N, C-alpha and C positions, 0 to 999 in steps of 0.2 A: 423530535427530530432536531438535529443541530446541523450547522453548515458542513461539518465533517461527514455527515450521512448522505449528503447529496452526491449523485453520481457525476462528479466533476473530474476532469483529467488532471487532478492533483489531489493530494491528501494534506490537509492542514488541521491540526488539533490545537485549539487555543489554550486549553488547560488539560493536561494529561494527569489524571489522578489514579494511580494504580494501573489497572488493565482496561483496555478498550478494544473493541472489535470494529473494524471499518470494512465495508464491503464495496467493491466496485464491480460493475458489469461491463465486460468487454464484448464488443460486437465485431465479428470478422467481416470486413468488406472486401477481402481478397479471396484467394482460393483456399481450399481446405489446408489446414496447417496445424502443426504441433508447436506449442509454445512452452518455454521455460520462464518462470518468474524469478527475477533476481532483485536484490535491493541493497542499498547502502543506507543503513539506519542513521537517523539523526543522532548526534552525540548524546549519550545518557539515556538512550532508548533501545530496547530489544524488540525485534520484529520477527514474526513468522508469517508465512503465506500458505494458504490452503485453497485449492491445490497448488503445489509448487510446479507442476507440469500438467498440461491439458491439451487435448485435441479439440479443435473447433472447426466444424464445417463452414463453408462459405455461407454468409448471410445469417449465421446462428450467433447466439449469445452464451457467455460463460460468466458465472459469478466467481469472483476471487475475494476471499476474506483475508484481512491482515489483522493479526492479534498484536497489539502494541502495548508494551509495558515500560513504565518509567523505571530506570535502574539507579538513578541518583537525583538528588534535589537540584533544581536549577531555576533561574528566572529569566534567562536570555534565550532568544531564538536559536534553534539548531536546525540544520538542514540535511536532507538526504535525497534519495531518489528511488523510484521503482522502475524496473525495466521488464518488458515482455519481449522475449527473443524468439522469433519464429524459425523453424528449421528450413524455411525457404528464403531466409535473409531479411524478413521484415522485422523491424525493431520499433518499439514504442517506449518512450521514457516519459515518466510523470514525476514532477517534484513532490517532495514529501517534507513537511515542516512541522515542528512542534514549537509552539511559541512559549509555553511555560510548562514545566513539569514539576509535580509535587509528589513525593513519596511519603506516605504516612506510616509510622511504626505500627507493628501488630499489637 
């Protein structure tokens, strides 16, 4: 387990080498709500989220996985964000950073 695997309200990957899956668990502390996941990927990184939309009853939890791929070589930090947008107006934003990314040839 690395720091990126802890369920923190942020995503930080110190060295991204090819592809990595990061999972976060969302807990609904409000009323039942449907959420849409949106993201702004760090520069040089491709991201996908699963599920991209989900319904979560009050007090329940939902796991969301992010597949992160390096798309170019880099050695400097790049930043983005992940947003969870509820259909009742709730919004949660978490920072997303990749400190170094390395793409190896096939």
